[in-house]
C-alpha positions as CSV (number, residue, x, y, z in Angstrom):
1,X,157.5,76.7,15.0
2,X,159.1,77.9,18.2
3,X,157.1,81.1,18.2
4,X,153.9,79.0,17.8
5,X,154.9,76.8,20.7
6,X,155.5,79.7,23.0
7,X,152.4,81.5,21.9
8,X,150.3,78.4,22.7
9,X,152.1,78.0,26.0
10,X,151.4,81.7,26.8
11,X,147.7,81.3,26.1
12,X,147.4,78.1,28.1
13,X,149.3,79.6,31.1
14,X,147.2,82.8,31.0
15,X,144.0,80.7,31.2
16,X,145.3,78.6,34.1
17,X,146.5,81.7,35.9
18,X,143.1,83.5,35.5
19,X,141.4,80.4,36.8
20,X,143.6,80.4,39.9
21,X,142.9,84.1,40.5
22,X,139.2,83.6,40.3
23,X,139.5,80.5,42.6
24,X,141.2,82.8,45.2
25,X,138.3,85.3,45.1
26,X,135.7,82.5,45.3
27,X,137.5,81.1,48.3
28,X,137.3,84.5,50.1
29,X,133.6,84.7,49.1
30,X,132.9,81.2,50.7
31,X,134.8,82.2,53.9
32,X,132.8,85.4,54.3
33,X,129.5,83.7,53.6
34,X,130.2,80.8,56.0
35,X,131.5,83.1,58.8
36,X,128.3,85.2,58.6
37,X,126.1,82.1,58.7
38,X,128.1,80.4,61.6
39,X,127.9,83.6,63.7
40,X,124.1,84.0,62.9
41,X,124.7,87.4,61.4
42,X,122.0,88.9,59.1
43,X,123.1,90.6,55.9
44,X,123.9,93.3,55.3
45,X,124.8,93.8,59.0
46,X,128.0,91.8,58.8
47,X,131.6,92.8,59.7
48,X,134.2,90.1,58.8
49,X,136.5,89.6,61.8
50,X,140.1,90.2,61.1
51,X,139.4,91.1,57.5
52,X,143.0,92.3,56.9
53,X,144.3,88.8,57.8
54,X,142.1,87.3,55.2
55,X,142.8,90.1,52.7
56,X,146.6,90.0,52.9
57,X,146.7,86.3,52.1
58,X,144.2,86.5,49.2
59,X,146.0,89.5,47.8
60,X,149.3,87.7,47.8
61,X,147.8,84.6,46.2
62,X,146.0,86.5,43.5
63,X,148.4,89.4,42.9
64,X,145.6,91.8,43.9
65,X,146.5,95.3,45.1
66,X,143.3,96.1,46.9
67,X,140.3,94.0,48.2
68,X,137.0,95.6,49.2
69,X,133.7,94.2,50.6
70,X,130.6,95.8,49.3
71,X,127.4,94.5,51.1
72,X,124.1,94.8,49.2
73,X,121.9,97.3,51.0
74,X,118.3,97.7,49.9
75,X,116.1,100.8,50.3
76,X,114.2,98.9,53.1
77,X,117.2,98.5,55.3
78,X,119.0,101.8,54.6
79,X,118.4,103.4,58.0
80,X,119.3,100.3,59.9
81,X,122.5,100.0,57.8
82,X,123.6,103.5,58.5
83,X,123.0,103.0,62.2
84,X,125.1,99.9,62.0
85,X,128.0,101.6,60.3
86,X,127.8,104.5,62.8
87,X,128.6,102.1,65.5
88,X,131.0,99.6,63.7
89,X,133.1,101.5,61.2
90,X,135.8,102.7,63.6
91,X,136.3,99.3,65.1
92,X,136.8,97.6,61.7
93,X,139.3,100.1,60.5
94,X,141.3,100.2,63.7
95,X,141.4,96.4,63.9
96,X,142.8,96.3,60.3
97,X,145.4,98.9,61.1
98,X,146.6,97.0,64.2
99,X,146.8,93.8,62.1
100,X,148.9,95.4,59.4
101,X,150.9,98.1,61.1
102,X,150.7,97.1,64.8
103,X,149.9,100.8,65.5
104,X,147.2,103.4,64.7
105,X,149.8,106.0,63.7
106,X,148.8,105.7,60.0
107,X,145.1,106.3,60.7
108,X,143.5,109.7,60.5
109,X,140.2,109.3,62.3
110,X,138.2,111.7,60.2
111,X,135.8,111.8,57.2
112,X,133.1,109.3,58.1
113,X,129.7,110.2,56.7
114,X,126.5,108.7,58.0
115,X,124.9,108.6,54.5
116,X,125.6,106.9,51.1
117,X,128.2,108.8,49.0
118,X,129.0,109.0,45.3
119,X,132.1,110.3,43.6
120,X,132.1,113.7,41.9
121,X,134.8,115.8,40.3
122,X,135.0,117.7,43.6
123,X,135.1,114.6,45.9
124,X,132.4,112.6,47.6
125,X,128.9,114.0,47.7
126,X,125.6,112.6,49.0
127,X,124.2,109.9,46.8
128,X,120.7,110.0,45.3
129,X,117.9,107.8,46.5
130,X,118.1,104.3,45.0
131,X,116.5,100.9,45.3
132,X,119.8,99.3,46.3
133,X,123.3,100.3,47.2
134,X,126.7,98.6,47.3
135,X,128.6,100.7,49.9
136,X,132.3,100.4,50.5
137,X,132.6,98.7,53.9
138,X,135.8,96.7,54.6
139,X,139.1,97.3,52.8
140,X,142.4,95.6,52.6
141,X,145.0,97.1,53.0
142,X,143.1,99.4,55.5
143,X,142.2,102.9,54.5
144,X,144.1,105.9,55.9
145,X,140.8,107.5,57.0
146,X,137.1,106.8,57.3
147,X,136.2,109.0,54.3
148,X,135.4,106.4,51.7
149,X,133.1,104.3,53.9
150,X,129.6,104.2,52.5
151,X,130.9,105.1,49.1
152,X,128.2,103.5,46.9
153,X,130.2,101.8,44.2
154,X,126.9,101.1,42.4
155,X,126.6,104.8,41.7
156,X,129.6,104.6,39.3
157,X,127.8,104.8,35.8
158,X,130.1,102.5,33.8
159,X,130.0,99.7,36.5
160,X,126.2,99.2,36.4
161,X,126.4,96.7,33.6
162,X,129.1,94.7,35.4
163,X,127.0,94.4,38.6
164,X,124.0,93.3,36.6
165,X,126.0,90.7,34.8
166,X,127.4,89.4,38.1
167,X,123.9,89.0,39.4
168,X,122.7,87.3,36.2
169,X,125.6,84.9,36.0
170,X,125.5,84.2,39.8
171,X,128.9,82.5,40.1
172,X,131.3,84.2,37.8
173,X,133.9,86.8,38.7
174,X,133.6,89.7,36.1
175,X,136.3,92.2,35.1
176,X,135.6,95.9,34.5
177,X,137.2,97.8,31.6
178,X,140.4,99.7,32.3
179,X,139.4,102.8,34.3
180,X,140.9,105.5,36.6
181,X,142.4,103.9,39.7
182,X,141.2,106.4,42.3
183,X,141.0,103.8,45.1
184,X,144.7,103.3,45.3
185,X,145.2,106.6,47.3
186,X,142.8,105.4,50.0
187,X,145.3,102.9,51.4
188,X,148.6,103.5,49.5
189,X,150.9,106.5,49.3
190,X,152.2,107.3,45.8
191,X,155.6,105.9,47.0
192,X,154.1,102.7,48.3
193,X,152.2,102.1,45.0
194,X,155.3,102.8,43.0
195,X,157.3,100.4,45.1
196,X,154.8,97.6,44.4
197,X,155.2,98.2,40.7
198,X,159.0,98.3,41.0
199,X,158.9,94.6,41.6
200,X,158.1,94.2,37.8
201,X,160.8,95.4,35.5
202,X,159.5,98.3,33.3
203,X,156.2,98.6,35.2
204,X,154.4,101.8,36.2
205,X,151.5,102.8,38.3
206,X,150.0,104.4,35.2
207,X,149.8,101.1,33.4
208,X,146.3,99.5,33.0
209,X,144.4,98.4,36.1
210,X,141.0,96.7,36.1
211,X,138.5,95.8,38.9
212,X,137.2,92.3,39.4
213,X,133.9,91.7,41.1
214,X,132.9,88.4,42.7
215,X,129.5,87.6,44.3
216,X,129.0,86.6,47.9
217,X,126.0,84.4,48.3
218,X,123.8,84.0,51.4
219,X,124.5,80.2,51.2
220,X,128.0,79.5,49.9
221,X,126.9,76.2,48.5
222,X,123.8,77.5,46.7
223,X,124.5,79.8,43.8
224,X,120.8,80.5,43.4
225,X,120.6,82.0,46.9
226,X,120.6,85.8,47.1
227,X,123.8,87.7,46.4
228,X,124.4,89.5,49.7
229,X,127.6,91.3,48.9
230,X,130.3,91.8,46.2
231,X,134.0,91.5,46.6
232,X,135.9,94.1,44.6
233,X,139.5,93.6,43.7
234,X,141.9,95.9,41.9
235,X,144.6,94.3,39.8
236,X,147.4,95.6,37.5
237,X,147.4,93.8,34.2
238,X,151.2,93.5,34.0
239,X,151.3,91.8,37.4
240,X,149.2,88.9,36.1
241,X,151.4,88.6,33.0
242,X,154.8,88.4,34.7
243,X,155.2,84.6,35.2
244,X,153.6,83.3,32.0
245,X,156.8,82.3,30.2
246,X,160.0,80.6,31.4
247,X,163.0,82.7,32.1
248,X,165.1,83.5,29.0
249,X,162.1,83.6,26.6
250,X,161.9,87.2,25.4
251,X,160.2,89.4,22.8
252,X,156.7,88.0,22.5
253,X,154.1,90.7,22.0
254,X,150.6,89.9,23.2
255,X,147.6,92.0,22.3
256,X,145.0,91.9,25.1
257,X,141.5,92.9,24.2
258,X,138.3,93.2,26.3
259,X,134.6,93.7,25.5
260,X,134.8,97.4,26.4
261,X,136.5,98.3,23.1
262,X,139.9,98.5,24.7
263,X,143.1,96.8,23.7
264,X,146.6,96.9,25.1
265,X,149.9,95.4,23.7
266,X,152.4,93.9,26.1
267,X,155.9,92.7,25.5
268,X,156.1,89.4,27.4
269,X,159.5,88.2,28.5
270,X,160.3,85.2,30.8
271,X,159.5,86.2,34.4
272,X,158.3,89.7,33.6
273,X,156.3,91.9,31.2
274,X,156.0,95.5,30.3
275,X,153.4,97.6,28.5
276,X,154.4,99.0,25.1
277,X,153.2,102.6,25.3
278,X,153.3,102.9,21.6
279,X,150.5,100.3,21.3
280,X,148.5,101.1,24.4
281,X,144.8,101.7,24.2
282,X,144.1,101.2,20.5
C-alpha cells in the first residue's frame, strides 16, 4: 500500500514538475517575441538584449544546463542574415560574457564563420543549400568562442522530426531522444560540468541528457502566427528527478521510456536520484 502511494505521488509530482519546466520555456518564448515586437525588429534579424540575464534565471527555474535561440532563416533571407550576423555576433557574445563573468578573459574571439555550418566527425563544415535553417545564435551561458554561431541545428538528421512536430503542434515543447551532448563544451569546461552534476548525489555528466525545443511565435498571443525561432534547452534527466519525493523515502525504481525506443531506470530517493547503470538504455 505504501509503495502504491509513493508511486502515485511520484507520478503526480513528475507531471507537475514537467508542466512547470515547460511554463518556464514558454515564458521565455513570450518575452523574446514581445521584445522583438516592441522594438520593431523584423525576424530573423533579432538579437535579444541581455540574453544572459534572461537565460540564467530561466535555467535556474527549469534546471536547464544550456539555453539557445535558433531563429528561423529561409532561403530568401540567407544573405541578409549572414550580413546581420557578421555585424552583430561579437557584440552579443561579449555582452553575455560581461553579464556572467564581468570580464572578457574567458572569451577567445576566433572561429566565426559567415556561412551556415553543420557538424561532422571532423568538426563544423559548410552546410548544404536548404529551404530553411535554424542557426545557433544566442547562447546561455555564453560560448567560449564564436565557432558555433550559425551552426544549423536543423542539419542534425535525428532532430528533423522533432522540429516538424514543433511546427505542427504550434504550442508544445518537445523533447528529443537521449543523444550525445556535444554542446556542453561550448560554454562549460569538463570541470564546470562535473561540478554541476556533483550537486546531485551519484550523478555523472555521462548520464542521459535530452534537448527540449519550444517555439517562438511572431505574435506571442497567437499560436497560429508564424514560428520565427526555436528555443533549445539541454537538461539532465536526473536533475529533474531529484525533488520528486520527500526526504527519507528511498529505494523506488522508476523506468522512464520515450517514443525513441529508449528506456532508463533510475533509483529515486527523497531529494535526489541516481541512474542505475545496470538498467540503462534497454
